N, CA, C and O of each residue as an XYZ file, in Angstrom:
944
protein
N       0.658     -1.137      0.096
C       0.074     -0.184      0.112
C       0.719      1.338     -0.126
O       1.002      1.887      0.938
N       0.943      1.951     -1.064
C       1.748      3.316     -1.346
C       1.192      4.156      0.173
O       0.066      4.112      0.669
N       2.547      4.984      0.720
C       2.683      5.823      1.736
C       1.675      7.159      0.801
O       1.486      7.178     -0.416
N       1.316      7.871      1.522
C       0.244      9.353      1.129
C       0.863     10.626      2.292
O       1.264     10.504      3.449
N       0.792     11.281      1.814
C       0.844     12.604      2.913
C      -0.690     12.462      3.823
O      -1.701     11.821      3.533
N      -0.414     13.271      4.932
C      -2.161     13.405      5.859
C      -2.344     14.670      5.428
O      -1.392     15.439      5.560
N      -3.448     15.108      4.892
C      -4.439     15.742      4.396
C      -4.331     17.066      5.276
O      -4.104     18.182      4.810
N      -4.539     16.752      6.684
C      -4.648     17.673      7.214
C      -3.301     18.871      7.309
O      -3.365     20.089      7.146
N      -1.759     17.759      7.727
C      -0.611     18.807      7.730
C      -0.591     19.263      6.206
O       0.273     20.106      5.963
N      -1.392     18.860      5.122
C      -1.012     19.570      3.767
C      -1.825     20.812      3.899
O      -1.276     21.812      3.438
N      -2.679     20.933      4.278
C      -3.663     22.274      4.427
C      -3.007     23.322      5.389
O      -3.352     24.502      5.337
N      -2.151     22.920      6.179
C      -1.677     24.241      6.416
C      -0.526     25.066      5.515
O       0.115     24.644      4.552
N      -0.490     26.179      6.055
C       0.650     27.350      5.468
C       2.021     26.529      5.402
O       2.226     25.805      6.376
N       3.322     26.543      4.046
C       4.061     26.039      4.445
C       5.090     26.426      5.715
O       5.809     25.478      6.031
N       5.289     27.667      6.507
C       6.111     28.197      7.398
C       5.447     26.816      8.751
O       6.164     25.910      9.174
N       4.301     26.990      9.076
C       3.636     26.540      9.945
C       3.778     24.528      9.622
O       3.868     23.675     10.505
N       3.752     24.284      8.076
C       3.668     23.418      8.295
C       5.152     22.463      8.435
O       5.249     21.263      8.693
N       6.049     23.295      8.212
C       7.771     23.734      8.478
C       7.813     22.693      9.694
O       8.045     21.487      9.783
N       7.355     24.105     10.930
C       6.812     23.759     12.393
C       6.314     22.551     12.926
O       6.815     22.113     13.962
N       5.447     21.987     12.391
C       4.910     20.932     12.562
C       5.909     19.724     12.082
O       6.127     18.722     12.763
N       6.422     19.963     10.922
C       7.505     18.204     10.650
C       8.723     18.352     11.706
O       9.330     17.451     12.284
N       8.855     19.386     11.766
C      10.320     19.438     12.712
C      10.342     18.453     14.010
O      11.237     17.722     14.434
N       8.708     18.763     14.595
C       8.431     18.139     15.879
C       8.134     16.588     15.624
O       7.739     15.948     16.599
N       8.311     15.826     14.215
C       7.514     14.809     13.807
C       8.472     13.875     13.663
O       9.544     14.243     13.182
N       8.287     12.439     14.057
C       9.024     11.520     14.035
C       8.147     10.743     13.148
O       7.020     10.468     13.560
N       8.599     10.272     11.736
C       8.013      9.219     10.208
C       8.311      7.438     11.230
O       9.322      6.898     11.680
N       6.822      7.063     11.209
C       7.081      5.840     11.828
C       5.972      4.829     11.230
O       5.050      5.262     10.539
N       6.086      3.717     11.476
C       5.550      2.483     10.664
C       5.050      2.319     11.702
O       5.601      2.349     12.802
N       3.601      2.068     11.379
C       2.446      1.179     11.988
C       1.615      0.233     11.713
O       0.568      0.390     11.086
N       2.069     -0.904     12.207
C       1.785     -2.205     12.116
C       0.201     -2.287     12.352
O      -0.133     -1.327     13.047
N      -0.947     -3.140     12.000
C      -2.151     -3.536     12.369
C      -1.848     -4.066     13.408
O      -0.986     -4.939     13.506
N      -2.629     -3.531     14.488
C      -2.965     -3.731     16.033
C      -2.115     -2.994     16.658
O      -2.352     -3.218     17.845
N      -1.122     -2.123     16.581
C      -0.634     -0.947     17.103
C      -1.402     -0.342     17.877
O      -2.502     -0.232     17.336
N      -1.374      0.171     19.015
C      -2.144      0.907     19.729
C      -1.709      2.445     19.531
O      -0.555      2.796     19.776
N      -2.745      3.394     19.048
C      -1.838      4.547     19.263
C      -2.928      5.360     20.225
O      -2.908      6.586     20.114
N      -3.683      4.897     20.969
C      -3.994      5.230     22.598
C      -4.909      4.672     23.086
O      -5.994      4.430     22.556
N      -4.364      4.275     24.724
C      -5.703      2.986     25.196
C      -6.669      4.037     26.060
O      -6.494      5.157     26.540
N      -7.849      3.036     26.007
C      -8.837      3.942     27.152
C      -8.121      3.970     28.758
O      -7.250      3.261     29.261
N      -8.709      4.824     29.152
C      -8.111      5.083     30.113
C      -6.948      5.936     30.417
O      -6.902      6.758     31.333
N      -6.320      5.758     29.850
C      -4.439      6.091     29.357
C      -4.050      7.463     29.233
O      -3.665      7.382     28.067
N      -3.840      8.742     29.558
C      -3.192      9.507     28.788
C      -2.661      9.574     27.624
O      -2.257      8.504     27.170
N      -2.519     10.607     26.920
C      -1.775     10.289     25.713
C      -0.858     10.896     25.482
O      -0.726     12.113     25.609
N      -0.060     10.091     25.092
C       1.810     10.680     25.507
C       2.066     11.104     23.736
O       3.068     11.776     23.493
N       1.272     10.750     22.713
C       1.640     10.740     21.169
C       0.259     11.210     20.786
O      -0.833     10.993     21.310
N       0.646     11.989     19.612
C      -0.729     12.134     18.489
C       0.076     11.395     17.156
O       1.270     11.188     16.942
N      -1.178     11.098     16.365
C      -0.522     10.586     15.065
C      -1.060     11.471     14.227
O      -2.058     12.112     14.559
N      -0.503     11.613     13.101
C      -0.594     12.147     11.844
C      -0.906     10.928     10.559
O      -0.129     10.907      9.605
N      -1.932     10.064     10.605
C      -1.616      8.999      9.538
C      -1.285      9.329      8.083
O      -1.696     10.434      7.729
N      -0.564      8.540      7.067
C       0.211      8.839      5.945
C      -0.690      7.224      5.232
O      -0.834      6.819      4.079
N      -0.972      6.873      6.101
C      -1.314      5.367      5.254
C      -2.133      4.680      6.113
O      -2.054      5.169      7.240
N      -3.023      3.582      6.040
C      -3.788      2.653      6.779
C      -5.000      3.661      7.195
O      -5.394      4.715      6.696
N      -5.423      2.904      8.307
C      -6.877      2.771      9.054
C      -6.582      2.902     10.544
O      -5.722      2.112     10.935
N      -7.168      3.834     11.602
C      -7.121      3.160     12.954
C      -8.574      3.787     13.332
O      -9.253      4.811     13.256
N      -8.563      1.796     14.015
C     -10.317      2.016     14.512
C     -10.625      2.641     15.598
O      -9.672      2.593     16.376
N     -11.646      3.293     16.082
C     -11.745      4.158     17.477
C     -12.759      3.288     18.096
O     -13.933      3.522     17.808
N     -12.399      1.996     19.175
C     -13.425      1.454     19.723
C     -13.930      1.533     20.966
O     -13.067      1.766     21.812
N     -15.314      1.392     21.477
C     -15.229      1.325     23.030
C     -15.910     -0.043     23.356
O     -16.964     -0.511     22.924
N     -15.129     -0.478     24.119
C     -15.605     -1.740     25.200
C     -16.573     -1.786     26.179
O     -16.902     -0.755     26.765
N     -17.155     -3.042     26.473
C     -17.853     -2.777     27.555
C     -17.382     -4.127     28.326
O     -16.716     -5.070     27.897
N     -17.971     -3.895     29.651
C     -17.792     -4.853     30.746
C     -17.629     -7.056     30.472
O     -17.025     -7.987     31.004
N     -18.486     -6.871     29.474
C     -18.551     -8.149     29.190
C     -17.840     -8.665     28.119
O     -18.064     -9.811     27.731
N     -16.533     -7.548     27.296
C     -16.309     -7.878     26.868
C     -15.784     -7.808     25.024
O     -14.743     -8.044     24.411
N     -17.719     -7.167     24.529
C     -17.731     -6.713     23.545
C     -17.541     -5.061     23.318
O     -17.653     -4.142     24.129
N     -17.256     -5.055     22.098
C     -17.014     -3.921     21.542
C     -17.577     -3.442     20.484
O     -18.503     -4.202     20.200
N     -17.500     -2.381     19.568
C     -17.949     -1.588     18.628
C     -16.990     -0.561     18.002
O     -16.089     -0.152     18.734
N     -17.050     -0.179     16.982
C     -16.274      1.056     16.081
C     -17.344      1.933     16.480
O     -18.555      1.728     16.560
N     -16.472      3.206     16.770
C     -16.904      4.737     16.836
C     -16.904      5.608     16.142
O     -17.664      6.522     15.823
N     -15.753      5.184     15.862
C     -14.856      6.195     14.825
C     -13.801      5.550     14.050
O     -13.190      4.566     14.466
N     -13.510      6.317     12.502
C     -12.832      5.293     11.863
C     -11.690      7.053     11.262
O     -12.234      8.106     10.931
N      -9.991      6.807     11.303
C      -9.412      7.746     11.316
C      -8.224      7.471     10.393
O      -7.381      6.725     10.892
N      -7.965      7.919      9.126
C      -7.170      7.915      7.801
C      -5.888      8.796      8.241
O      -5.284      8.846      9.313
N      -5.657      9.623      6.742
C      -5.137     10.268      6.438
C      -5.494     11.630      6.133
O      -4.646     12.386      5.659
N      -6.839     12.066      6.392
C      -7.927     12.654      6.929
C      -7.402     13.586      8.003
O      -7.358     14.797      7.788
N      -7.007     13.068      9.138
C      -7.328     13.727     10.390
C      -5.768     13.518     11.117
O      -4.639     13.658     10.647
N      -6.274     13.102     12.539
C      -5.170     13.188     13.576
C      -5.984     12.544     14.985
O      -6.904     12.905     15.719
N      -5.064     11.384     14.878
C      -5.184     10.713     15.916
C      -4.938     10.863     17.729
O      -3.721     10.879     17.916
N      -5.529     10.949     18.767
C      -5.180     11.440     20.105
C      -4.961     13.121     20.045
O      -4.426     13.770     20.944
N      -5.385     13.560     19.049
C      -5.972     15.291     19.004
C      -6.202     15.854     20.358
O      -5.740     16.839     20.933
N      -7.240     14.734     20.771
C      -8.444     15.317     21.530
C      -7.630     15.659     22.955
O      -8.190     16.393     23.769
N      -6.425     15.167     23.217
C      -5.633     15.307     24.498
C      -5.341     17.172     24.125
O      -5.193     17.919     25.092
N      -5.296     17.662     22.919
C      -5.395     19.071     23.207
C      -6.851     19.598     24.061
O      -6.948     20.604     24.763
N      -7.651     18.838     23.832
C      -8.550     19.961     24.907
C      -8.682     19.340     26.003
O      -9.784     18.807     25.876
N      -8.218     19.014     27.158
C      -8.436     18.579     28.647
C      -7.513     17.468     28.572
O      -6.838     16.816     27.775
N      -7.867     17.590     29.993
C      -6.722     16.544     30.721
C      -7.179     15.311     30.733
O      -6.516     14.276     30.671
N      -8.790     15.482     30.845
C      -9.497     13.351     31.261
C      -9.026     12.617     29.425
O      -9.200     13.073     28.295
N      -8.272     11.083     30.042
C      -8.387      9.989     29.632
C      -9.321      9.562     28.448
O     -10.508      9.790     28.685
N      -9.121      9.124     27.506
C     -10.047      8.828     26.416
C     -11.145      7.555     26.949
O     -10.669      6.669     27.659
N     -12.319      7.517     26.652
C     -12.993      6.288     27.211
C     -12.864      5.315     25.985
O     -13.491      4.260     26.075
N     -12.142      5.538     24.872
C     -12.392      4.897     24.010
C     -10.652      4.384     23.694
O      -9.640      4.816     24.245
N     -10.750      3.513     22.804
C      -8.739      2.799     22.379
C      -9.189      3.386     21.088
O     -10.174      4.047     20.757
N      -8.140      2.925     20.466
C      -7.438      3.659     18.812
C      -6.081      2.776     18.562
O      -4.912      2.817     18.948
N      -6.886      1.947     17.696
C      -5.203      1.248     17.265
C      -5.680      0.764     15.446
O      -6.815      0.628     14.990
N      -4.562      0.627     14.857
C      -4.591      0.157     13.161
C      -5.190     -0.769     12.961
O      -4.782     -1.930     12.974
N      -6.336     -0.348     12.728
C      -6.791     -1.848     11.525
C      -6.603     -2.332     10.410
O      -6.812     -3.507     10.108
N      -6.047     -1.171      9.449
C      -5.567     -1.662      8.688
C      -4.143     -0.795      8.492
O      -4.021      0.424      8.611
N      -3.061     -1.809      8.145
C      -1.026     -0.913      8.750
C      -0.919     -0.158      7.730
O      -1.182     -0.286      6.534
N      -0.371      0.882      8.556
C      -0.597      2.067      7.335
C       1.146      2.635      8.222
O       2.084      1.896      8.521
N       1.054      3.852      8.387
C       2.118      4.325      8.834
C       1.780      5.840      8.671
O       0.860      6.295      7.991
N       2.923      6.726      9.610
C       2.336      8.093      9.918
C       3.526      9.486     10.570
O       4.708      9.563     10.233
N       3.022     10.181     11.261
C       4.167     11.002     12.005
C       3.423     10.927     13.294
O       2.243     11.077     13.613
N       4.619     10.618     13.976
C       4.453     11.000     15.844
C       5.141     11.882     16.040
O       6.331     12.067     15.787
N       3.904     12.863     16.820
C       4.206     14.431     17.748
C       4.092     14.137     18.930
O       2.974     13.641     19.078
N       4.745     14.175     20.048
C       4.800     14.500     21.307
C       3.429     15.436     21.887
O       3.388     16.592     21.467
N       2.552     15.086     22.628
C       1.509     15.871     23.011
C       1.713     17.265     23.542
O       1.048     18.291     23.401
N       3.200     16.917     24.413
C       3.036     18.321     24.717
C       3.915     19.207     24.048
O       4.188     20.370     24.346
N       4.352     18.470     23.045
C       5.012     19.583     21.566
C       4.096     20.032     20.777
O       4.340     20.883     19.922
N       2.950     19.527     20.962
C       1.820     19.624     19.779
C       0.936     20.667     20.744
O       0.147     21.356     20.098
N       0.941     20.864     22.015
C       0.037     21.440     23.114
C       0.683     23.022     22.700
O      -0.069     23.960     22.434
N       2.124     23.138     22.693
C       2.497     24.128     22.781
C       2.232     25.359     21.267
O       2.023     26.561     21.109
N       2.439     23.906     20.271
C       1.754     24.923     18.805
C       0.565     25.040     18.417
O       0.155     25.626     17.415
N      -0.124     24.369     19.364
C      -1.996     24.498     19.465
C      -2.129     25.946     20.258
O      -2.987     26.780     19.969
N      -1.233     26.095     21.210
C      -1.817     27.528     21.935
C      -0.739     28.507     21.142
O      -1.097     29.642     21.456
N       0.185     28.592     20.436
C       0.871     29.710     19.932
C       0.012     30.064     18.519
O      -0.381     31.156     18.109
N      -0.103     28.928     18.027
C      -0.982     29.458     16.635
C      -2.221     29.056     16.360
O      -2.817     27.997     16.162
N      -2.422     30.099     16.398
C      -4.036     30.298     15.621
C      -4.389     29.571     14.629
O      -5.207     28.676     14.844
N      -3.856     29.772     13.274
C      -3.987     28.166     12.070
C      -3.979     26.804     12.764
O      -4.927     26.019     12.775
N      -3.140     26.677     13.171
C      -2.802     25.068     13.476
C      -4.235     24.788     14.468
O      -4.862     23.733     14.379
N      -4.582     25.764     15.295
C      -5.587     24.980     16.527
C      -6.903     25.311     15.788
O      -7.923     24.705     16.117
N      -6.941     26.338     14.704
C      -8.689     25.730     13.626
C      -8.686     24.807     13.295
O      -9.624     24.028     13.466
N      -7.287     24.452     12.497
C      -7.525     23.200     11.844
C      -7.539     21.901     12.716
O      -8.343     21.000     12.472
N      -6.628     21.821     13.744
C      -6.635     20.996     14.797
C      -8.516     20.857     15.368
O      -8.924     19.726     15.631
N      -9.180     21.679     15.460
C     -10.629     21.717     16.101
C     -11.637     21.707     14.840
O     -12.865     21.763     14.912
N     -10.795     21.617     13.579
C     -11.826     21.125     12.438
C     -11.784     19.925     12.060
O     -12.754     19.298     11.636
N     -10.509     19.448     12.198
C     -10.277     17.853     12.468
C     -11.474     17.443     13.283
O     -12.520     16.934     12.882
N     -11.003     17.863     14.880
C     -11.704     17.173     15.701
C     -13.512     16.977     15.763
O     -14.230     16.081     16.209
N     -13.799     18.313     15.068
C     -15.549     18.350     14.964
C     -15.974     17.493     13.947
O     -17.145     17.115     13.911
N     -15.064     17.109     13.029
C     -15.229     15.810     12.173
C     -15.195     14.375     13.162
O     -16.199     13.690     12.965
N     -14.660     14.048     13.733
C     -14.241     13.225     14.563
C     -15.740     13.349     15.568
O     -16.581     12.605     15.062
N     -16.013     13.696     16.178
C     -17.268     14.376     16.863
C     -18.571     14.088     16.209
O     -19.520     13.618     16.837
N     -18.601     14.310     15.225
C     -19.802     14.484     14.109
C     -19.776     12.780     13.456
O     -20.644     12.410     12.666
N     -19.236     12.338     13.683
C     -18.757     10.626     13.282
C     -19.397      9.609     14.312
O     -20.251      8.725     14.254
N     -18.458     10.234     15.421
C     -18.851      8.753     16.753
C     -20.568      9.281     16.653
O     -21.324      8.386     17.033
N     -21.317     10.630     16.189
C     -23.188     10.754     16.528
C     -23.074      9.809     15.471
O     -23.197      8.634     15.814
N     -22.855     10.055     14.196
C     -23.637      9.571     13.208
C     -23.136      7.811     13.023
O     -23.547      7.027     12.167
N     -22.288      7.584     13.954
C     -21.846      5.441     13.997
C     -22.650      5.581     14.830
O     -23.682      5.542     14.160
N     -22.901      5.700     15.682
C     -23.688      5.446     16.709
C     -24.953      5.277     16.737
O     -25.476      4.442     17.474
N     -25.537      5.960     16.030
C     -26.754      5.527     15.462
C     -27.330      4.812     14.588
O     -28.471      4.410     14.362
N     -25.619      4.676     13.833
C     -26.023      3.396     12.548
C     -25.825      2.336     13.274
O     -26.065      1.296     12.662
N     -25.468      2.203     14.375
C     -25.030      0.987     15.108
C     -25.908      0.359     15.720
O     -25.863     -0.781     16.183
N     -27.029      1.389     15.730
C     -28.178      0.972     16.584
C     -29.664      0.711     15.962
O     -30.717      0.145     16.256
N     -29.001      1.585     14.776
C     -30.523      1.819     14.065
C     -30.649      0.983     12.643
O     -31.742      0.735     12.134
N     -29.516      0.625     12.130
C     -29.228      0.022     10.605
C     -28.814     -1.861     10.630
O     -28.286     -2.489     11.548
N     -29.155     -2.230      9.647
C     -28.978     -4.005      9.584
C     -27.638     -3.905      9.146
O     -27.139     -2.950      8.550
N     -26.940     -5.252      9.580
C     -25.733     -5.768      9.749
C     -25.467     -5.119      7.844
O     -24.697     -4.238      7.462
N     -26.256     -5.815      7.170
C     -25.670     -5.744      5.856
C     -25.316     -4.461      5.575
O     -24.149     -4.164      5.316
N     -26.398     -3.497      5.606
C     -25.773     -1.715      5.732
C     -25.011     -1.378      5.986
O     -24.328     -0.555      5.375
N     -24.686     -2.141      7.556
C     -23.875     -1.606      8.221
C     -22.337     -2.170      7.996
O     -21.373     -1.691      8.594
N     -22.258     -3.097      7.186
C     -21.157     -3.863      6.813
C     -20.649     -3.479      5.296
O     -19.487     -3.644      4.926
N     -21.652     -2.966      4.511
C     -21.469     -2.585      3.260
C     -20.434     -0.690      3.570
O     -19.433     -0.215      3.033
N     -21.207     -0.266      4.470
C     -20.992      1.291      4.789
C     -19.608      1.154      5.251
O     -18.874      1.919      4.624
N     -18.907      0.353      6.249
C     -17.845      0.110      6.832
C     -16.829     -0.507      5.852
O     -15.637     -0.202      5.877
N     -17.457     -1.545      4.838
C     -15.947     -1.649      3.631
C     -16.047     -0.417      3.038
O     -15.059      0.283      3.259
N     -16.774      0.019      2.461
C     -16.759      1.383      1.502
C     -15.748      2.444      2.553
O     -14.677      2.631      1.976
N     -15.786      2.960      3.513
C     -15.142      4.019      4.069
C     -13.694      3.607      4.533
O     -12.716      4.351      4.600
N     -13.755      2.374      4.814
C     -12.166      1.389      4.940
C     -11.525      1.687      3.841
O     -10.374      2.113      3.933
N     -12.248      1.495      2.359
C     -11.478      1.383      0.982
C     -11.362      3.229      0.956
O     -10.260      3.584      0.537
N     -11.967      3.986      1.195
C     -11.616      5.033      1.394
C     -10.597      5.767      1.793
O     -10.045      6.773      1.348
N     -10.476      5.228      2.518
C      -9.250      5.649      3.659
C      -8.298      4.958      3.076
O      -7.528      5.780      2.580
N      -7.859      3.657      2.825
C      -6.485      3.245      2.258
C      -6.779      3.885      0.207
O      -5.951      3.734     -0.692
N      -7.377      4.170      0.148
C      -7.226      4.542     -1.244
C      -7.010      3.256     -2.106
O      -6.046      3.159     -2.865
N      -7.960      2.258     -1.957
C      -7.509      1.106     -2.488
C      -9.110      0.554     -2.287
O      -9.794      0.913     -1.328
N      -9.562     -0.310     -3.269
C     -10.848     -1.231     -3.400
C     -10.310     -2.629     -2.767
O     -11.157     -3.520     -2.702
N      -8.820     -2.973     -2.226
C      -8.674     -4.042     -1.203
C      -8.598     -3.884     -0.242
O      -7.755     -3.009     -0.044
N      -9.047     -4.262      0.689
C      -8.477     -4.424      2.059
C      -8.008     -5.644      2.898
O      -8.436     -6.798      2.877
N      -7.261     -5.225      3.460
C      -6.973     -6.615      4.647
C      -8.149     -6.582      5.502
O      -8.627     -5.454      5.617
N      -8.624     -7.322      6.004
C      -9.951     -7.586      7.057
C     -10.031     -9.185      7.448
O      -9.905     -9.959      6.499
N     -10.212     -9.703      8.645
C     -10.627    -10.960      9.137
C     -11.850    -10.611      8.892
O     -12.130     -9.470      8.526
N     -12.959    -11.791      9.107
C     -14.355    -12.090      9.672
C     -14.135    -11.524     11.183
O     -14.866    -10.600     11.541
N     -13.321    -11.952     11.935
C     -12.998    -11.412     13.571
C     -12.968     -9.957     13.324
O     -13.943     -9.234     13.530
N     -11.790     -9.528     12.862
C     -11.923     -8.032     12.963
C     -13.254     -7.369     12.777
O     -13.797     -6.586     13.556
N     -13.746     -7.857     11.481
C     -14.689     -7.107     11.113
C     -16.269     -6.964     12.147
O     -17.032     -6.041     12.430
N     -16.204     -8.119     12.395
C     -17.354     -8.486     13.851
C     -17.481     -7.531     15.055
O     -18.477     -6.984     15.530
N     -15.621     -7.472     15.565
C     -15.492     -6.717     16.340
C     -16.044     -5.183     15.847
O     -16.948     -4.559     16.403
N     -15.434     -4.837     14.918
C     -15.972     -3.497     14.152
C     -17.293     -3.185     14.720
O     -17.583     -2.497     15.699
N     -18.452     -4.211     13.423
C     -19.813     -3.972     13.851
C     -20.408     -4.071     15.230
O     -21.488     -3.549     15.507
N     -19.634     -4.795     16.145
C     -20.477     -5.331     17.561
C     -21.407     -6.235     17.061
O     -22.565     -6.023     17.419
N     -21.187     -7.315     16.231
C     -21.828     -8.630     15.707
C     -21.167    -10.062     15.415
O     -20.075    -10.238     14.875
N     -21.905    -10.890     15.803
C     -21.306    -11.811     15.700
C     -20.745    -12.203     14.676
O     -21.083    -11.625     13.643
N     -19.423    -13.603     14.537
C     -18.758    -13.523     13.567
C     -19.821    -14.172     12.587
O     -19.889    -13.856     11.399
N     -20.634    -15.095     13.183
C     -21.580    -15.715     11.944
C     -22.444    -14.973     11.286
O     -23.068    -15.213     10.252
N     -22.423    -13.909     12.075
C     -24.016    -12.959     10.683
C     -22.758    -12.456     10.258
O     -22.672    -12.973      9.145
N     -21.686    -11.760     10.425
C     -20.466    -11.260      9.505
C     -20.419    -12.096      8.201
O     -20.351    -11.614      7.070
N     -20.462    -13.325      8.492
C     -19.699    -14.422      7.263
C     -21.001    -14.961      6.603
O     -20.905    -15.569      5.537
N     -22.457    -14.727      7.303
C     -23.803    -14.582      6.460
C     -23.892    -13.733      5.362
O     -24.024    -13.929      4.154
N     -23.742    -12.301      6.374
C     -24.065    -10.927      5.335
C     -22.689    -10.641      4.054
O     -22.820     -9.902      3.077
N     -20.987    -11.716      4.519
C     -20.243    -10.827      3.718
C     -20.698    -12.003      2.586
O     -20.435    -11.762      1.408
N     -21.402    -13.319      2.942
C     -21.514    -13.986      1.567
C     -22.653    -13.631      0.603
O     -22.869    -14.072     -0.526
N     -23.373    -12.665      1.373
C     -24.619    -12.414      0.394
C     -23.811    -11.770     -0.178
O     -23.583    -12.308     -1.262
N     -23.091    -10.662     -0.001
C     -22.366     -9.237     -0.626
C     -21.524    -10.008     -1.897
O     -21.418     -9.695     -3.083
N     -21.021    -11.058     -1.185
C     -20.148    -11.769     -2.136
C     -21.171    -12.451     -3.567
O     -21.078    -12.073     -4.735
N     -22.108    -13.523     -3.033
C     -22.830    -14.157     -4.119
C     -23.232    -12.656     -5.013
O     -23.161    -12.456     -6.225
N     -23.677    -11.713     -3.892
C     -24.488    -10.439     -5.435
C     -23.199     -9.890     -6.454
O     -23.460     -9.139     -7.394
N     -21.597    -10.398     -6.135
C     -20.860     -9.962     -7.194
C     -20.414     -8.489     -6.315
O     -19.478     -7.946     -6.900
N     -20.772     -7.862     -5.292
C     -20.796     -7.073     -4.869
C     -19.358     -6.505     -4.622
O     -18.924     -5.429     -5.032
N     -18.587     -7.617     -3.729
C     -17.234     -7.496     -3.021
C     -16.668     -9.418     -2.944
O     -17.268    -10.288     -2.314
N     -15.666     -9.576     -3.600
C     -14.614    -10.749     -3.408
C     -14.233    -10.608     -1.804
O     -13.970     -9.602     -1.144
N     -14.302    -11.981     -1.439
C     -13.502    -12.233     -0.300
C     -12.728    -13.894     -0.080
O     -13.278    -14.925     -0.469
N     -11.483    -13.863      0.559
C     -10.504    -14.849      0.480
C      -9.725    -14.605      1.570
O      -9.208    -13.521      1.297
N      -9.391    -14.888      2.455
C      -8.106    -15.321      3.212
C      -7.631    -13.649      3.686
O      -6.484    -13.232      3.525
N      -8.535    -12.986      4.169
C      -8.810    -12.265      4.699
C      -8.586    -11.040      3.783
O      -8.129     -9.991      4.237
N      -8.830    -11.156      2.826
C      -8.622     -9.886      1.824
C     -10.034     -9.512      1.319
O     -10.619    -10.300      0.576
N     -10.687     -8.192      1.735
C     -11.466     -8.253      0.903
C     -11.332     -7.142     -0.196
O     -10.511     -6.240     -0.029
N     -12.145     -7.190     -1.351
C     -12.214     -6.864     -2.561
C     -13.186     -6.156     -3.044
O     -14.143     -6.886     -3.303
N     -13.452     -4.618     -3.382
C     -14.821     -4.037     -3.457
C     -14.788     -4.421     -5.325
O     -13.947     -3.984     -6.111
N     -16.066     -5.429     -5.698
C     -15.777     -5.823     -7.287
C     -16.734     -4.804     -7.686
O     -16.322     -4.227     -8.692
N     -18.094     -4.269     -7.194
C     -19.109     -3.874     -8.090
C     -19.326     -2.366     -7.176
O     -20.446     -2.412     -6.668
N     -18.618     -1.080     -6.820
C     -18.766     -0.100     -5.965
C     -19.988      0.691     -5.827
O     -20.409      1.137     -4.760
N     -20.509      0.831     -6.938
C     -21.940      1.570     -7.161
C     -23.136      0.625     -6.676
O     -24.182      1.007     -6.149
N     -22.707     -0.874     -7.006
C     -23.961     -1.900     -6.040
C     -23.675     -1.734     -4.839
O     -24.704     -1.342     -4.287
N     -22.723     -1.824     -4.003
C     -22.554     -1.893     -2.728
C     -22.463     -0.257     -2.256
O     -22.357     -0.189     -1.032
N     -22.473      0.683     -2.722
C     -23.219      2.048     -2.124
C     -24.512      1.775     -1.862
O     -25.026      1.758     -0.744
N     -25.107      1.534     -3.035
C     -26.206      1.046     -2.517
C     -26.832      0.604     -2.016
O     -28.011      0.918     -1.855
N     -26.125     -0.502     -1.486
C     -26.729     -1.710     -0.666
C     -26.350     -0.885      0.692
O     -27.183     -1.231      1.530
N     -25.484      0.020      1.239
C     -25.168      0.582      2.111
C     -26.131      1.487      2.887
O     -27.209      1.869      2.430
N     -25.720      1.752      3.926
C     -27.065      2.828      4.378
C     -26.508      4.243      4.566
O     -25.312      4.413      4.803
N     -27.237      5.094      4.478
C     -27.178      6.723      4.250
C     -25.892      7.543      4.837
O     -25.315      8.606      4.607
N     -25.781      6.454      5.709
C     -24.773      6.914      6.988
C     -23.424      7.091      5.938
O     -22.712      8.086      5.801
N     -23.339      5.827      5.283
C     -21.519      6.527      3.921
C     -21.801      7.267      3.713
O     -21.153      8.173      4.238
N     -22.848      7.679      2.900
C     -22.470      9.012      2.114
C     -22.757     10.449      2.780
O     -22.599     11.483      2.130
N     -23.145     10.447      3.979
C     -23.023     11.605      4.868
C     -21.593     11.881      5.461
O     -20.921     12.904      5.590
N     -21.398     10.547      5.770
C     -19.832     10.736      6.772
C     -18.602     10.735      5.523
O     -17.418     10.922      5.804
N     -19.022     10.526      4.304
C     -18.127     10.737      3.175
C     -18.136     12.273      2.560
O     -17.236     12.798      1.904
N     -19.694     12.977      3.046
C     -19.595     14.609      2.583
C     -18.832     14.593      3.821
O     -17.924     13.808      3.548
N     -18.689     14.899      4.759
C     -18.055     15.525      5.918
C     -16.648     15.342      5.539
O     -15.979     16.374      5.584
N     -16.023     14.235      5.163
C     -14.719     14.209      5.128
C     -14.049     15.225      3.672
O     -13.136     16.047      3.743
N     -14.920     14.796      2.305
C     -14.281     15.342      1.379
C     -14.313     17.175      1.958
O     -13.459     18.018      1.685
N     -15.469     17.361      2.732
C     -15.343     19.135      3.090
C     -14.375     19.692      4.192
O     -14.320     20.868      4.551
N     -13.555     18.558      4.709
C     -12.523     18.922      4.913
C     -11.756     19.870      4.597
O     -11.305     19.862      3.452
N     -11.372     21.000      5.551
C     -10.177     22.370      5.276
C     -10.578     22.748      3.807
O      -9.700     23.173      3.056
N     -11.388     22.662      3.530
C     -12.242     23.229      2.103
C     -12.202     24.928      2.037
O     -12.232     25.755      1.126
N     -12.128     24.972      3.345
C     -12.169     26.744      3.390
C     -10.877     27.210      3.819
O     -10.474     26.816      4.914
N     -10.174     27.973      3.144
C      -8.652     28.809      3.667
C      -8.755     29.433      4.836
O      -9.579     30.322      5.053
N      -7.754     28.918      5.829
C      -7.676     29.895      7.041
C      -7.552     31.376      6.414
O      -6.965     31.704      5.382
N      -8.324     32.239      7.393
C      -8.582     33.435      7.723
C      -8.262     33.361      8.586
O      -8.630     32.399      9.260
N      -7.108     34.612      9.284
C      -6.959     34.928     10.480
C      -7.463     35.901     11.316
O      -6.593     36.685     11.698
N      -8.565     36.114     11.726
C      -9.187     37.369     12.852
C      -8.596     38.320     12.755
O      -8.878     39.297     13.450
């Protein structure tokens, strides 16, 4: 999977981008890498340049569901800039990639000193908040087949590829459903010619049909991401 730039960083002015990159360290992020843990203060934030990070909430019986997805459009761990409370969710790499790691302490100084950086970070965090709202409703209100179609399309958008490395176990965890349900629904999508699935690889074969099968949440969240940083920064 080819590396690509981070959209948030590219939206910064050249001087500000240079300041941020001077604080950053390039890191590989294998599948399963924890970017931040539930109940623990964040030491680092990550500007992804490839791969997909899942934001997951778990409950006492061990079950979990995804409430957010972060790719190269945003930042993981940016919530630590808003206050001292640790996150209730966990964020980890669902699809391997890479990124730029910056210490939260360094990022906080830049956040407080630069109105432009503060504005862009708040825009990214607002997107994440809106995504949590939409996905929480989706997990409760929509059928498993609709949610799986939405999730596969969103993941493919994030990695900029129609092929995504995912197991049934990972998908069931993200959707908060049983593996047997995932197998049944994925089998239906495969027989309909919308996806291909084997050995942990999911390939979108017919994107228009899969988009039609997905719930409205896919279009809503896709529009939110596409609209990020579209307005030029204007200092007050």
